[in-house]
C-alpha positions as CSV (number, residue, x, y, z in Angstrom):
1,M,-24.8,4.1,5.5
2,L,-26.2,0.7,5.9
3,M,-24.9,-0.1,2.3
4,I,-21.2,1.1,3.1
5,T,-21.4,-0.7,6.0
6,R,-22.1,-4.0,4.3
7,S,-19.5,-3.2,1.5
8,L,-17.0,-2.3,4.0
9,A,-18.0,-5.7,6.0
10,K,-17.5,-7.4,2.7
11,L,-14.1,-6.1,2.2
12,C,-13.0,-6.6,5.7
13,A,-13.7,-10.3,5.1
14,L,-11.9,-10.3,1.5
15,V,-8.6,-8.5,3.1
16,L,-8.7,-10.9,5.9
17,A,-8.7,-13.8,3.5
18,V,-6.1,-12.1,1.2
19,V,-3.5,-11.6,4.3
20,T,-4.2,-15.1,5.5
21,L,-3.6,-16.8,1.8
22,A,-1.5,-14.3,-0.2
23,P,1.9,-14.9,1.6
24,C,1.9,-18.8,1.1
25,A,1.0,-18.8,-2.8
26,A,3.5,-15.7,-3.7
27,A,6.7,-16.4,-1.3
28,A,9.2,-17.3,-4.1
29,Q,8.1,-14.5,-6.3
30,F,10.0,-11.4,-5.3
31,D,13.4,-11.0,-6.4
32,R,12.7,-8.5,-8.8
33,E,14.8,-5.4,-8.4
34,D,13.8,-3.1,-11.5
35,S,14.7,0.7,-12.4
36,T,12.0,2.0,-14.0
37,L,9.0,3.2,-12.0
38,K,6.7,0.7,-13.8
39,E,9.1,-2.2,-13.5
40,R,9.3,-0.7,-9.7
41,I,5.7,-1.7,-9.4
42,G,5.9,-5.4,-9.8
43,R,2.8,-7.0,-11.3
44,E,1.7,-10.2,-10.0
45,A,-2.1,-9.2,-10.0
46,N,-4.2,-9.6,-12.7
47,P,-7.4,-7.2,-13.5
48,P,-10.3,-8.9,-14.8
49,V,-10.4,-9.6,-18.7
50,D,-13.2,-8.2,-19.0
51,A,-12.9,-4.9,-17.1
52,G,-15.2,-2.1,-18.0
53,A,-14.5,1.5,-18.7
54,A,-15.2,2.3,-14.9
55,D,-13.1,-0.4,-13.7
56,R,-10.0,0.4,-16.3
57,A,-10.4,4.1,-14.7
58,S,-10.2,3.2,-11.3
59,L,-7.5,1.1,-11.7
60,A,-5.4,3.9,-13.7
61,A,-6.3,6.2,-10.9
62,I,-5.1,3.6,-8.2
63,D,-1.6,3.2,-10.5
64,S,-1.3,6.6,-10.4
65,L,-1.7,7.2,-6.7
66,T,1.0,4.4,-6.2
67,A,3.5,6.3,-8.6
68,R,3.1,9.3,-7.0
69,F,3.4,7.8,-3.6
70,L,6.6,6.3,-4.8
71,A,7.9,9.7,-6.3
72,A,7.1,11.6,-2.8
73,Y,9.1,8.6,-1.1
74,D,11.7,9.4,-3.0
75,R,12.1,12.8,-2.4
76,D,11.7,12.1,1.4
77,D,8.4,14.1,1.0
78,A,6.1,13.3,4.1
79,A,3.7,16.3,3.3
80,A,3.2,14.8,-0.2
81,I,2.9,11.5,1.1
82,V,0.2,12.3,3.6
83,A,-1.7,14.1,1.3
84,L,-2.2,11.1,-0.8
85,H,-4.5,9.5,2.4
86,T,-7.7,10.2,3.5
87,D,-8.4,12.6,6.8
88,D,-9.1,9.5,8.8
89,A,-6.4,7.3,7.5
90,R,-4.8,4.5,9.5
91,F,-1.2,2.9,9.9
92,I,-0.9,-0.1,11.3
93,S,2.9,-1.6,11.9
94,D,4.6,-3.1,14.6
95,G,1.7,-3.2,17.3
96,R,0.9,0.3,16.8
97,V,-1.8,2.3,15.4
98,D,-1.1,6.0,14.0
99,H,-4.9,7.7,13.4
100,G,-5.2,10.4,11.0
101,R,-3.0,12.5,8.4
102,A,-1.1,14.4,11.5
103,A,-0.1,11.2,12.9
104,L,1.1,9.8,9.5
105,E,3.0,13.0,8.8
106,R,5.1,13.0,12.2
107,G,5.8,9.2,11.4
108,W,6.8,9.5,8.0
109,K,9.0,12.6,8.8
110,R,10.8,10.4,11.8
111,S,11.2,7.5,9.2
112,L,12.0,8.6,5.5
113,P,15.7,9.8,6.6
114,E,16.5,6.2,7.4
115,I,14.8,4.3,4.8
116,S,15.7,4.2,0.7
117,G,15.2,2.1,-2.0
118,L,11.4,0.8,-1.7
119,R,10.5,-1.7,-4.0
120,I,6.7,-3.3,-4.1
121,T,5.3,-6.2,-6.0
122,L,1.3,-6.0,-6.3
123,L,0.3,-9.5,-5.4
124,N,-3.5,-8.7,-5.6
125,R,-5.9,-5.7,-6.1
126,V,-9.9,-6.1,-5.9
127,V,-12.1,-2.9,-6.5
128,S,-15.5,-3.1,-5.6
129,G,-17.5,0.5,-6.0
130,N,-15.7,3.3,-4.1
131,L,-13.5,0.9,-1.7
132,A,-10.3,-0.8,-3.1
133,T,-8.0,-3.6,-1.2
134,E,-4.5,-4.3,-2.4
135,T,-1.8,-6.8,-0.9
136,I,1.6,-6.1,-1.7
137,R,5.2,-7.2,-0.9
138,F,7.9,-4.7,-0.2
139,T,11.5,-4.5,0.2
140,Q,13.4,-1.3,1.3
141,Q,16.8,-0.5,2.8
142,Y,16.8,0.9,6.2
143,R,19.9,2.4,8.5
144,H,19.7,0.5,11.8
145,G,22.5,0.8,14.6
146,G,24.9,2.4,11.9
147,K,24.3,-0.9,9.4
148,T,22.0,-0.7,6.3
149,V,19.9,-3.7,6.4
150,T,16.8,-4.7,4.2
151,D,13.5,-4.3,5.2
152,S,11.1,-6.3,3.9
153,G,7.2,-8.0,4.4
154,Y,3.8,-7.7,3.3
155,A,1.2,-4.7,3.2
156,V,-2.3,-4.9,3.0
157,S,-3.8,-1.5,2.1
158,V,-7.8,-0.3,1.9
159,L,-7.9,2.6,-0.5
160,R,-11.2,4.6,-0.7
161,R,-12.6,7.1,-3.7
162,E,-13.5,10.3,-1.8
163,P,-16.6,12.6,-2.9
164,D,-14.0,14.5,-4.9
165,G,-13.7,11.4,-7.2
166,A,-9.8,11.0,-6.0
167,W,-8.5,7.7,-4.7
168,R,-6.8,8.0,-1.6
169,Y,-5.2,5.2,0.7
170,H,-7.3,5.0,3.9
171,T,-5.7,2.0,5.8
172,H,-2.3,0.4,5.7
173,A,-1.2,-2.8,7.7
174,L,2.2,-3.7,7.3
175,S,3.7,-7.1,8.8
176,R,7.5,-7.6,8.4
177,V,9.4,-10.5,7.5
178,P,11.0,-12.2,10.9
179,G,14.2,-10.6,11.7
180,A,14.1,-7.6,10.1
181,P,14.1,-4.4,12.0
């Protein structure tokens, strides 16, 4: 337990550093709108050149998780999105924290009919043991007040490899670009 706590503390410190620095360093790189799934997940992050087989397997599993998330988003499938999260997941946005899968599902069911066209650019990914962080830039269309507007911002996610070996999202923290609804 102490080892997990230390790992989580190190990961939280890393997330704080990434959240603070990534938007400044990457602000000009977000114009891509690609049609294929592989292109839809922009690649600004670079895994280590000498990544071992375990690291490559984790990266591939996390890429698969992202692809399944995007497919569920496109289908407006809140239940499928929630299934990609840990039981104790957290979603932090607009000063609110949703805890657990039930709260996430209510939020996704409420939001999915109003949003579309999600595009993400992976800015950074760090995998350490059974924990990983991702920093992304996102854009999507949002229907608000009878108009369709672009919703965009940054997100940091903490992922956890569960006892069954599957990677799942544990925490998402979103920060919208000023002016977005």
